[in-house]
Backbone and ligand atoms as CSV (ligand in chain L), in Angstrom:
chain,resi,resn,atom,element,x,y,z
A,1,MET,N,N,177.533,-154.838,-49.468
A,1,MET,CA,C,176.485,-154.237,-48.650
A,1,MET,C,C,176.613,-154.737,-47.221
A,2,GLU,N,N,176.331,-153.863,-46.319
A,2,GLU,CA,C,176.402,-154.227,-44.914
A,2,GLU,C,C,175.108,-153.802,-44.230
A,3,HIS,N,N,174.459,-154.743,-43.607
A,3,HIS,CA,C,173.231,-154.415,-42.873
A,3,HIS,C,C,173.589,-154.023,-41.455
A,4,LYS,N,N,173.049,-152.897,-41.012
A,4,LYS,CA,C,173.331,-152.435,-39.652
A,4,LYS,C,C,172.017,-152.171,-38.938
A,5,SER,N,N,172.064,-152.198,-37.627
A,5,SER,CA,C,170.844,-151.869,-36.873
A,5,SER,C,C,171.227,-151.087,-35.628
A,6,LEU,N,N,170.292,-150.310,-35.166
A,6,LEU,CA,C,170.478,-149.521,-33.961
A,6,LEU,C,C,169.453,-149.953,-32.922
A,7,THR,N,N,169.863,-149.967,-31.699
A,7,THR,CA,C,168.952,-150.319,-30.616
A,7,THR,C,C,168.985,-149.201,-29.581
A,8,ILE,N,N,167.845,-148.828,-29.072
A,8,ILE,CA,C,167.835,-147.859,-27.981
A,8,ILE,C,C,167.284,-148.537,-26.740
A,9,SER,N,N,167.703,-148.026,-25.607
A,9,SER,CA,C,167.156,-148.550,-24.363
A,9,SER,C,C,166.784,-147.388,-23.467
A,10,TYR,N,N,165.750,-147.578,-22.679
A,10,TYR,CA,C,165.302,-146.563,-21.742
A,10,TYR,C,C,164.562,-147.245,-20.613
A,11,THR,N,N,164.311,-146.481,-19.574
A,11,THR,CA,C,163.647,-147.021,-18.398
A,11,THR,C,C,162.257,-146.416,-18.272
A,12,GLU,N,N,161.319,-147.214,-17.833
A,12,GLU,CA,C,159.981,-146.711,-17.521
A,12,GLU,C,C,159.685,-147.013,-16.068
A,13,ARG,N,N,159.208,-146.003,-15.367
A,13,ARG,CA,C,158.812,-146.235,-13.977
A,13,ARG,C,C,157.777,-145.200,-13.585
A,14,PRO,N,N,156.987,-145.477,-12.558
A,14,PRO,CA,C,156.023,-144.477,-12.083
A,14,PRO,C,C,156.770,-143.251,-11.556
A,15,GLU,N,N,156.135,-142.107,-11.673
A,15,GLU,CA,C,156.742,-140.852,-11.209
A,15,GLU,C,C,157.220,-140.971,-9.764
A,16,THR,N,N,156.436,-141.662,-8.954
A,16,THR,CA,C,156.757,-141.752,-7.522
A,16,THR,C,C,158.021,-142.561,-7.249
A,17,GLU,N,N,158.481,-143.329,-8.248
A,17,GLU,CA,C,159.696,-144.133,-8.054
A,17,GLU,C,C,160.952,-143.455,-8.589
A,18,LEU,N,N,160.779,-142.219,-9.089
A,18,LEU,CA,C,161.965,-141.480,-9.536
A,18,LEU,C,C,162.755,-141.009,-8.329
A,19,GLU,N,N,164.053,-140.802,-8.536
A,19,GLU,CA,C,164.852,-140.174,-7.484
A,19,GLU,C,C,164.290,-138.773,-7.235
A,20,PRO,N,N,164.384,-138.293,-5.986
A,20,PRO,CA,C,163.787,-136.991,-5.644
A,20,PRO,C,C,164.197,-135.852,-6.575
A,21,GLN,N,N,165.454,-135.850,-6.995
A,21,GLN,CA,C,165.938,-134.802,-7.897
A,21,GLN,C,C,165.148,-134.785,-9.209
A,22,TRP,N,N,164.842,-135.988,-9.714
A,22,TRP,CA,C,164.132,-136.074,-11.003
A,22,TRP,C,C,162.639,-135.857,-10.801
A,23,GLN,N,N,162.123,-136.261,-9.662
A,23,GLN,CA,C,160.723,-135.928,-9.352
A,23,GLN,C,C,160.536,-134.420,-9.353
A,24,GLN,N,N,161.516,-133.704,-8.798
A,24,GLN,CA,C,161.429,-132.248,-8.727
A,24,GLN,C,C,161.475,-131.631,-10.123
A,25,LEU,N,N,162.328,-132.182,-10.982
A,25,LEU,CA,C,162.431,-131.640,-12.344
A,25,LEU,C,C,161.136,-131.894,-13.121
A,26,VAL,N,N,160.556,-133.068,-12.930
A,26,VAL,CA,C,159.272,-133.373,-13.571
A,26,VAL,C,C,158.193,-132.432,-13.035
A,27,ALA,N,N,158.216,-132.164,-11.740
A,27,ALA,CA,C,157.231,-131.245,-11.148
A,27,ALA,C,C,157.371,-129.853,-11.762
A,28,SER,N,N,158.601,-129.449,-12.025
A,28,SER,CA,C,158.832,-128.143,-12.652
A,28,SER,C,C,158.277,-128.118,-14.078
A,29,ALA,N,N,158.455,-129.218,-14.796
A,29,ALA,CA,C,157.929,-129.300,-16.163
A,29,ALA,C,C,156.394,-129.245,-16.149
A,30,LYS,N,N,155.788,-129.934,-15.198
A,30,LYS,CA,C,154.323,-129.920,-15.087
A,30,LYS,C,C,153.834,-128.501,-14.784
A,31,GLU,N,N,154.520,-127.844,-13.870
A,31,GLU,CA,C,154.136,-126.478,-13.514
A,31,GLU,C,C,154.304,-125.540,-14.711
A,32,ALA,N,N,155.336,-125.788,-15.511
A,32,ALA,CA,C,155.613,-124.928,-16.668
A,32,ALA,C,C,154.486,-124.978,-17.698
A,33,THR,N,N,153.694,-126.052,-17.695
A,33,THR,CA,C,152.577,-126.118,-18.657
A,33,THR,C,C,151.593,-124.975,-18.432
A,34,LEU,N,N,151.592,-124.402,-17.236
A,34,LEU,CA,C,150.674,-123.302,-16.922
A,34,LEU,C,C,151.024,-122.035,-17.702
A,35,GLY,N,N,152.263,-121.962,-18.182
A,35,GLY,CA,C,152.674,-120.796,-18.960
A,35,GLY,C,C,152.452,-120.954,-20.452
A,36,ALA,N,N,151.940,-122.102,-20.861
A,36,ALA,CA,C,151.756,-122.347,-22.299
A,36,ALA,C,C,150.689,-121.414,-22.873
A,37,TYR,N,N,150.895,-121.020,-24.111
A,37,TYR,CA,C,149.892,-120.279,-24.873
A,37,TYR,C,C,149.523,-121.171,-26.047
A,38,ALA,N,N,148.417,-121.893,-25.906
A,38,ALA,CA,C,148.061,-122.911,-26.895
A,38,ALA,C,C,146.574,-122.868,-27.238
A,39,PRO,N,N,146.093,-121.703,-27.727
A,39,PRO,CA,C,144.669,-121.585,-28.031
A,39,PRO,C,C,144.251,-122.415,-29.250
A,40,TYR,N,N,145.193,-122.825,-30.065
A,40,TYR,CA,C,144.862,-123.556,-31.296
A,40,TYR,C,C,144.879,-125.061,-31.094
A,41,SER,N,N,145.860,-125.555,-30.373
A,41,SER,CA,C,145.974,-127.014,-30.190
A,41,SER,C,C,145.383,-127.476,-28.859
A,42,GLN,N,N,145.235,-126.574,-27.905
A,42,GLN,CA,C,144.858,-126.954,-26.531
A,42,GLN,C,C,145.781,-128.040,-25.974
A,43,PHE,N,N,146.998,-128.029,-26.428
A,43,PHE,CA,C,148.002,-128.974,-25.948
A,43,PHE,C,C,149.075,-128.147,-25.237
A,44,TYR,N,N,149.055,-128.239,-23.914
A,44,TYR,CA,C,149.877,-127.347,-23.088
A,44,TYR,C,C,151.118,-128.104,-22.615
A,45,VAL,N,N,152.243,-127.710,-23.148
A,45,VAL,CA,C,153.484,-128.452,-22.892
A,45,VAL,C,C,154.414,-127.613,-22.014
A,46,GLY,N,N,155.078,-128.298,-21.102
A,46,GLY,CA,C,156.082,-127.642,-20.257
A,46,GLY,C,C,157.385,-128.420,-20.309
A,47,ALA,N,N,158.481,-127.685,-20.254
A,47,ALA,CA,C,159.806,-128.309,-20.215
A,47,ALA,C,C,160.618,-127.653,-19.112
A,48,ALA,N,N,161.388,-128.468,-18.412
A,48,ALA,CA,C,162.273,-127.958,-17.364
A,48,ALA,C,C,163.674,-128.481,-17.640
A,49,VAL,N,N,164.620,-127.564,-17.732
A,49,VAL,CA,C,166.004,-127.888,-18.081
A,49,VAL,C,C,166.877,-127.697,-16.846
A,50,LEU,N,N,167.609,-128.733,-16.496
A,50,LEU,CA,C,168.557,-128.644,-15.375
A,50,LEU,C,C,169.938,-128.342,-15.922
A,51,LEU,N,N,170.509,-127.247,-15.426
A,51,LEU,CA,C,171.831,-126.829,-15.879
A,51,LEU,C,C,172.892,-127.233,-14.876
A,52,GLU,N,N,174.093,-127.398,-15.383
A,52,GLU,CA,C,175.259,-127.557,-14.526
A,52,GLU,C,C,175.283,-126.368,-13.556
A,53,GLY,N,N,175.404,-126.659,-12.286
A,53,GLY,CA,C,175.345,-125.606,-11.282
A,53,GLY,C,C,174.013,-125.582,-10.545
A,54,GLY,N,N,173.012,-126.308,-11.104
A,54,GLY,CA,C,171.776,-126.498,-10.372
A,54,GLY,C,C,170.593,-125.641,-10.782
A,55,GLU,N,N,170.817,-124.630,-11.630
A,55,GLU,CA,C,169.672,-123.814,-12.039
A,55,GLU,C,C,168.714,-124.640,-12.896
A,56,VAL,N,N,167.443,-124.331,-12.747
A,56,VAL,CA,C,166.415,-124.958,-13.575
A,56,VAL,C,C,165.735,-123.861,-14.387
A,57,VAL,N,N,165.716,-124.048,-15.691
A,57,VAL,CA,C,165.090,-123.093,-16.604
A,57,VAL,C,C,163.885,-123.777,-17.225
A,58,CYS,N,N,162.745,-123.104,-17.183
A,58,CYS,CA,C,161.513,-123.708,-17.699
A,58,CYS,C,C,161.044,-122.990,-18.954
A,59,GLY,N,N,160.273,-123.697,-19.744
A,59,GLY,CA,C,159.668,-123.117,-20.939
A,59,GLY,C,C,158.360,-123.812,-21.232
A,60,SER,N,N,157.575,-123.175,-22.076
A,60,SER,CA,C,156.296,-123.762,-22.470
A,60,SER,C,C,156.069,-123.445,-23.939
A,61,ASN,N,N,155.138,-124.166,-24.566
A,61,ASN,CA,C,154.880,-123.907,-25.977
A,61,ASN,C,C,154.131,-122.589,-26.142
A,62,GLN,N,N,154.487,-121.888,-27.206
A,62,GLN,CA,C,153.917,-120.577,-27.493
A,62,GLN,C,C,153.418,-120.596,-28.929
A,63,GLU,N,N,152.110,-120.642,-29.084
A,63,GLU,CA,C,151.539,-120.715,-30.426
A,63,GLU,C,C,151.242,-119.311,-30.959
A,64,ASN,N,N,150.931,-119.278,-32.252
A,64,ASN,CA,C,150.620,-118.007,-32.894
A,64,ASN,C,C,149.683,-118.286,-34.057
A,65,ALA,N,N,148.832,-117.294,-34.378
A,65,ALA,CA,C,147.913,-117.456,-35.507
A,65,ALA,C,C,148.683,-117.732,-36.798
A,66,ALA,N,N,149.871,-117.176,-36.929
A,66,ALA,CA,C,150.780,-117.561,-38.012
A,66,ALA,C,C,151.504,-118.801,-37.508
A,67,PHE,N,N,150.958,-119.974,-37.797
A,67,PHE,CA,C,151.378,-121.210,-37.122
A,67,PHE,C,C,152.883,-121.429,-37.095
A,68,GLY,N,N,153.543,-121.113,-38.192
A,68,GLY,CA,C,154.979,-121.360,-38.259
A,68,GLY,C,C,155.784,-120.551,-37.253
A,69,ALA,N,N,155.181,-119.509,-36.711
A,69,ALA,CA,C,155.896,-118.647,-35.751
A,69,ALA,C,C,155.925,-119.258,-34.352
A,70,GLY,N,N,155.030,-120.194,-34.095
A,70,GLY,CA,C,154.966,-120.786,-32.759
A,70,GLY,C,C,156.195,-121.629,-32.473
A,71,THR,N,N,156.411,-121.906,-31.203
A,71,THR,CA,C,157.554,-122.754,-30.863
A,71,THR,C,C,157.203,-123.672,-29.696
A,72,CYS,N,N,157.996,-124.711,-29.572
A,72,CYS,CA,C,157.743,-125.760,-28.583
A,72,CYS,C,C,158.335,-125.386,-27.220
A,73,ALA,N,N,157.839,-126.052,-26.205
A,73,ALA,CA,C,158.318,-125.833,-24.834
A,73,ALA,C,C,159.809,-126.131,-24.705
A,74,GLU,N,N,160.245,-127.208,-25.344
A,74,GLU,CA,C,161.637,-127.625,-25.218
A,74,GLU,C,C,162.579,-126.551,-25.750
A,75,ARG,N,N,162.242,-126.022,-26.954
A,75,ARG,CA,C,163.124,-125.001,-27.533
A,75,ARG,C,C,163.022,-123.688,-26.769
A,76,THR,N,N,161.834,-123.353,-26.278
A,76,THR,CA,C,161.703,-122.143,-25.459
A,76,THR,C,C,162.668,-122.229,-24.280
A,77,ALA,N,N,162.666,-123.367,-23.596
A,77,ALA,CA,C,163.514,-123.535,-22.404
A,77,ALA,C,C,164.997,-123.600,-22.770
A,78,LEU,N,N,165.325,-124.368,-23.806
A,78,LEU,CA,C,166.741,-124.545,-24.164
A,78,LEU,C,C,167.372,-123.247,-24.661
A,79,PHE,N,N,166.641,-122.520,-25.507
A,79,PHE,CA,C,167.223,-121.287,-26.043
A,79,PHE,C,C,167.318,-120.224,-24.953
A,80,TYR,N,N,166.347,-120.201,-24.055
A,80,TYR,CA,C,166.436,-119.280,-22.912
A,80,TYR,C,C,167.664,-119.629,-22.071
A,81,ALA,N,N,167.858,-120.905,-21.838
A,81,ALA,CA,C,169.016,-121.338,-21.038
A,81,ALA,C,C,170.326,-120.935,-21.706
A,82,HIS,N,N,170.410,-121.162,-23.026
A,82,HIS,CA,C,171.648,-120.794,-23.733
A,82,HIS,C,C,171.864,-119.275,-23.696
A,83,ALA,N,N,170.764,-118.518,-23.794
A,83,ALA,CA,C,170.879,-117.056,-23.835
A,83,ALA,C,C,171.275,-116.480,-22.479
A,84,HIS,N,N,170.739,-117.063,-21.420
A,84,HIS,CA,C,170.971,-116.494,-20.084
A,84,HIS,C,C,172.114,-117.156,-19.325
A,85,TYR,N,N,172.481,-118.363,-19.722
A,85,TYR,CA,C,173.593,-119.069,-19.066
A,85,TYR,C,C,174.539,-119.612,-20.140
A,86,PRO,N,N,175.142,-118.720,-20.919
A,86,PRO,CA,C,175.976,-119.203,-22.032
A,86,PRO,C,C,177.128,-120.072,-21.531
A,87,GLY,N,N,177.328,-121.170,-22.220
A,87,GLY,CA,C,178.433,-122.056,-21.867
A,87,GLY,C,C,178.111,-123.050,-20.768
A,88,ARG,N,N,176.939,-122.914,-20.162
A,88,ARG,CA,C,176.569,-123.820,-19.066
A,88,ARG,C,C,175.991,-125.112,-19.653
A,89,ALA,N,N,176.529,-126.235,-19.223
A,89,ALA,CA,C,176.075,-127.523,-19.754
A,89,ALA,C,C,174.646,-127.840,-19.299
A,90,VAL,N,N,173.912,-128.459,-20.195
A,90,VAL,CA,C,172.576,-128.958,-19.858
A,90,VAL,C,C,172.728,-130.398,-19.379
A,91,GLN,N,N,172.215,-130.694,-18.214
A,91,GLN,CA,C,172.351,-132.034,-17.653
A,91,GLN,C,C,171.106,-132.895,-17.861
A,92,ALA,N,N,169.943,-132.239,-17.863
A,92,ALA,CA,C,168.703,-133.015,-17.989
A,92,ALA,C,C,167.583,-132.117,-18.468
A,93,ILE,N,N,166.570,-132.748,-19.055
A,93,ILE,CA,C,165.347,-132.035,-19.425
A,93,ILE,C,C,164.162,-132.930,-19.106
A,94,ALA,N,N,163.138,-132.336,-18.510
A,94,ALA,CA,C,161.884,-133.049,-18.265
A,94,ALA,C,C,160.793,-132.380,-19.090
A,95,ILE,N,N,159.892,-133.198,-19.607
A,95,ILE,CA,C,158.821,-132.699,-20.477
A,95,ILE,C,C,157.496,-133.291,-20.009
A,96,ALA,N,N,156.478,-132.431,-19.933
A,96,ALA,CA,C,155.136,-132.874,-19.540
A,96,ALA,C,C,154.115,-132.116,-20.379
A,97,ALA,N,N,152.925,-132.673,-20.520
A,97,ALA,CA,C,151.900,-131.994,-21.320
A,97,ALA,C,C,150.500,-132.276,-20.789
A,98,ARG,N,N,149.654,-131.251,-20.895
A,98,ARG,CA,C,148.232,-131.392,-20.584
A,98,ARG,C,C,147.446,-131.238,-21.883
A,99,LYS,N,N,146.398,-132.034,-22.002
A,99,LYS,CA,C,145.589,-132.005,-23.214
A,99,LYS,C,C,144.220,-131.429,-22.855
A,100,GLY,N,N,143.956,-130.206,-23.287
A,100,GLY,CA,C,142.670,-129.572,-23.025
A,100,GLY,C,C,142.279,-129.685,-21.574
A,101,GLU,N,N,141.043,-130.136,-21.369
A,101,GLU,CA,C,140.533,-130.277,-20.008
A,101,GLU,C,C,140.809,-131.671,-19.436
A,102,GLU,N,N,141.464,-132.511,-20.207
A,102,GLU,CA,C,141.699,-133.903,-19.773
A,102,GLU,C,C,142.827,-134.042,-18.761
A,103,GLY,N,N,143.567,-132.997,-18.561
A,103,GLY,CA,C,144.698,-133.059,-17.641
A,103,GLY,C,C,145.941,-133.604,-18.312
A,104,PHE,N,N,146.883,-134.050,-17.494
A,104,PHE,CA,C,148.149,-134.525,-18.042
A,104,PHE,C,C,147.929,-135.789,-18.869
A,105,THR,N,N,148.746,-135.929,-19.881
A,105,THR,CA,C,148.608,-137.072,-20.786
A,105,THR,C,C,148.880,-138.377,-20.030
A,106,GLU,N,N,148.153,-139.398,-20.427
A,106,GLU,CA,C,148.340,-140.721,-19.828
A,106,GLU,C,C,149.710,-141.282,-20.229
A,107,ALA,N,N,150.019,-141.149,-21.490
A,107,ALA,CA,C,151.298,-141.660,-22.007
A,107,ALA,C,C,152.352,-140.558,-21.946
A,108,PRO,N,N,153.602,-140.946,-21.809
A,108,PRO,CA,C,154.669,-139.941,-21.849
A,108,PRO,C,C,154.645,-139.163,-23.157
A,109,VAL,N,N,154.961,-137.889,-23.063
A,109,VAL,CA,C,155.004,-137.049,-24.260
A,109,VAL,C,C,156.463,-136.866,-24.656
A,110,SER,N,N,156.725,-137.000,-25.956
A,110,SER,CA,C,158.118,-136.927,-26.403
A,110,SER,C,C,158.308,-135.763,-27.366
A,111,PRO,N,N,159.534,-135.270,-27.489
A,111,PRO,CA,C,159.783,-134.073,-28.292
A,111,PRO,C,C,159.592,-134.315,-29.786
A,112,CYS,N,N,159.243,-133.252,-30.500
A,112,CYS,CA,C,159.116,-133.331,-31.956
A,112,CYS,C,C,160.514,-133.435,-32.582
A,113,GLY,N,N,160.559,-133.667,-33.854
A,113,GLY,CA,C,161.830,-133.856,-34.539
A,113,GLY,C,C,162.752,-132.648,-34.458
A,114,ILE,N,N,162.184,-131.452,-34.603
A,114,ILE,CA,C,163.030,-130.251,-34.551
A,114,ILE,C,C,163.661,-130.128,-33.169
A,115,CYS,N,N,162.884,-130.354,-32.129
A,115,CYS,CA,C,163.429,-130.258,-30.771
A,115,CYS,C,C,164.473,-131.343,-30.514
A,116,ARG,N,N,164.286,-132.496,-31.110
A,116,ARG,CA,C,165.304,-133.555,-30.949
A,116,ARG,C,C,166.632,-133.093,-31.551
A,117,GLN,N,N,166.554,-132.425,-32.693
A,117,GLN,CA,C,167.779,-131.928,-33.312
A,117,GLN,C,C,168.429,-130.860,-32.430
A,118,VAL,N,N,167.611,-129.977,-31.850
A,118,VAL,CA,C,168.150,-128.935,-30.955
A,118,VAL,C,C,168.745,-129.583,-29.705
A,119,LEU,N,N,168.084,-130.594,-29.197
A,119,LEU,CA,C,168.620,-131.310,-28.030
A,119,LEU,C,C,169.956,-131.976,-28.362
A,120,LEU,N,N,170.047,-132.542,-29.561
A,120,LEU,CA,C,171.288,-133.216,-29.948
A,120,LEU,C,C,172.454,-132.229,-29.983
A,121,GLU,N,N,172.210,-131.055,-30.580
A,121,GLU,CA,C,173.287,-130.059,-30.639
A,121,GLU,C,C,173.590,-129.519,-29.241
A,122,THR,N,N,172.575,-129.384,-28.427
A,122,THR,CA,C,172.794,-128.958,-27.036
A,122,THR,C,C,173.683,-129.968,-26.321
A,123,GLN,N,N,173.422,-131.231,-26.557
A,123,GLN,CA,C,174.239,-132.271,-25.919
A,123,GLN,C,C,175.688,-132.209,-26.404
A,124,GLN,N,N,175.854,-131.921,-27.687
A,124,GLN,CA,C,177.212,-131.801,-28.227
A,124,GLN,C,C,177.955,-130.642,-27.576
A,125,ARG,N,N,177.201,-129.616,-27.139
A,125,ARG,CA,C,177.813,-128.451,-26.484
A,125,ARG,C,C,177.998,-128.679,-24.985
A,126,SER,N,N,177.392,-129.724,-24.479
A,126,SER,CA,C,177.414,-129.978,-23.036
A,126,SER,C,C,178.506,-130.989,-22.690
A,127,ALA,N,N,178.689,-131.196,-21.429
A,127,ALA,CA,C,179.820,-132.012,-20.973
A,127,ALA,C,C,179.588,-133.512,-21.074
A,128,GLY,N,N,178.346,-133.925,-21.215
A,128,GLY,CA,C,178.062,-135.353,-21.242
A,128,GLY,C,C,176.649,-135.590,-21.732
A,129,PRO,N,N,176.173,-136.815,-21.599
A,129,PRO,CA,C,174.827,-137.113,-22.074
A,129,PRO,C,C,173.762,-136.354,-21.284
A,130,ILE,N,N,172.730,-135.936,-21.990
A,130,ILE,CA,C,171.590,-135.274,-21.341
A,130,ILE,C,C,170.578,-136.344,-20.965
A,131,ARG,N,N,170.133,-136.301,-19.730
A,131,ARG,CA,C,169.077,-137.207,-19.285
A,131,ARG,C,C,167.728,-136.609,-19.706
A,132,VAL,N,N,166.913,-137.399,-20.378
A,132,VAL,CA,C,165.609,-136.928,-20.845
A,132,VAL,C,C,164.532,-137.665,-20.061
A,133,LEU,N,N,163.638,-136.904,-19.458
A,133,LEU,CA,C,162.549,-137.473,-18.659
A,133,LEU,C,C,161.232,-137.096,-19.312
A,134,LEU,N,N,160.518,-138.099,-19.806
A,134,LEU,CA,C,159.259,-137.870,-20.505
A,134,LEU,C,C,158.124,-138.303,-19.594
A,135,TYR,N,N,157.330,-137.319,-19.178
A,135,TYR,CA,C,156.300,-137.606,-18.181
A,135,TYR,C,C,154.975,-138.032,-18.815
A,136,GLY,N,N,154.373,-139.049,-18.228
A,136,GLY,CA,C,152.992,-139.409,-18.480
A,136,GLY,C,C,152.410,-139.875,-17.157
A,137,ARG,N,N,151.082,-139.803,-17.019
A,137,ARG,CA,C,150.477,-140.259,-15.744
A,137,ARG,C,C,150.767,-141.738,-15.499
A,138,ARG,N,N,150.855,-142.494,-16.599
A,138,ARG,CA,C,151.102,-143.935,-16.488
A,138,ARG,C,C,152.527,-144.234,-16.032
A,139,CYS,N,N,153.491,-143.473,-16.557
A,139,CYS,CA,C,154.892,-143.708,-16.227
A,139,CYS,C,C,155.745,-142.557,-16.726
A,140,VAL,N,N,156.989,-142.570,-16.292
A,140,VAL,CA,C,157.982,-141.635,-16.808
A,140,VAL,C,C,159.040,-142.451,-17.537
A,141,GLN,N,N,159.331,-142.033,-18.751
A,141,GLN,CA,C,160.405,-142.683,-19.504
A,141,GLN,C,C,161.686,-141.893,-19.262
A,142,GLU,N,N,162.737,-142.605,-18.885
A,142,GLU,CA,C,164.045,-141.986,-18.660
A,142,GLU,C,C,164.992,-142.458,-19.742
A,143,ILE,N,N,165.546,-141.497,-20.449
A,143,ILE,CA,C,166.445,-141.807,-21.558
A,143,ILE,C,C,167.773,-141.124,-21.286
A,144,GLU,N,N,168.820,-141.887,-21.326
A,144,GLU,CA,C,170.155,-141.347,-21.040
A,144,GLU,C,C,170.861,-141.075,-22.364
A,145,GLY,N,N,170.870,-139.817,-22.757
A,145,GLY,CA,C,171.549,-139.462,-24.002
A,145,GLY,C,C,170.559,-139.219,-25.128
A,146,VAL,N,N,170.693,-138.075,-25.771
A,146,VAL,CA,C,169.747,-137.653,-26.803
A,146,VAL,C,C,169.846,-138.492,-28.066
A,147,GLU,N,N,171.016,-139.100,-28.315
A,147,GLU,CA,C,171.165,-139.874,-29.551
A,147,GLU,C,C,170.140,-141.010,-29.625
A,148,ALA,N,N,169.640,-141.441,-28.468
A,148,ALA,CA,C,168.600,-142.480,-28.474
A,148,ALA,C,C,167.300,-141.951,-29.071
A,149,LEU,N,N,167.086,-140.631,-28.951
A,149,LEU,CA,C,165.872,-140.026,-29.517
A,149,LEU,C,C,166.026,-139.662,-30.984
A,150,LEU,N,N,167.264,-139.554,-31.419
A,150,LEU,CA,C,167.504,-139.116,-32.807
A,150,LEU,C,C,168.709,-139.852,-33.396
A,151,PRO,N,N,168.521,-141.136,-33.669
A,151,PRO,CA,C,169.629,-141.883,-34.292
A,151,PRO,C,C,169.951,-141.268,-35.657
A,152,LEU,N,N,171.201,-141.240,-35.993
A,152,LEU,CA,C,171.654,-140.709,-37.280
A,152,LEU,C,C,171.246,-139.256,-37.469
A,153,GLY,N,N,171.232,-138.502,-36.373
A,153,GLY,CA,C,170.867,-137.088,-36.438
A,153,GLY,C,C,171.858,-136.286,-37.256
A,154,PHE,N,N,171.385,-135.160,-37.742
A,154,PHE,CA,C,172.234,-134.286,-38.535
A,154,PHE,C,C,173.354,-133.715,-37.670
A,155,GLU,N,N,174.554,-133.746,-38.210
A,155,GLU,CA,C,175.680,-133.134,-37.482
A,155,GLU,C,C,176.303,-132.063,-38.362
A,156,ASN,N,N,176.790,-131.043,-37.703
A,156,ASN,CA,C,177.418,-129.926,-38.401
A,156,ASN,C,C,178.860,-130.296,-38.735
A,157,PHE,N,N,179.060,-130.774,-39.939
A,157,PHE,CA,C,180.376,-131.310,-40.307
A,157,PHE,C,C,181.415,-130.212,-40.538
L,1,ZN,ZN,ZN,159.336,-129.466,-30.622
């Protein structure tokens, strides 16, 4: 038997201390929350994806009375990006969320398990690690590489 362990590392800093490029991507994610359709959860999520070449594609969560039909902001943005810019590498994604009337979440918001799996496969299709920026009013978490969000993720063998 062999015992193994995994360690992840990431950075936390106030939004104002991000490099201007990442501040802009976070701002796009915050703005994208305005497009959310979330009458059931009142949790309005926005995602902004930076593509190789500089385009930014945004998405928001879209709920439905048939709950299983709804989808997350991250997948809305990623699948739109793949559909409209096929073959273009994803360089970064920023995620932000507002909770009802409380405004943006105090703590950084992180992707659900399904979106982590989609991000992992997106990274495998891209040229290098995807930078993940998780926004909260308290701080922004910067994660370099999706594998930190999904250790031992499923791979298409
Ligand atoms: Zn998700």
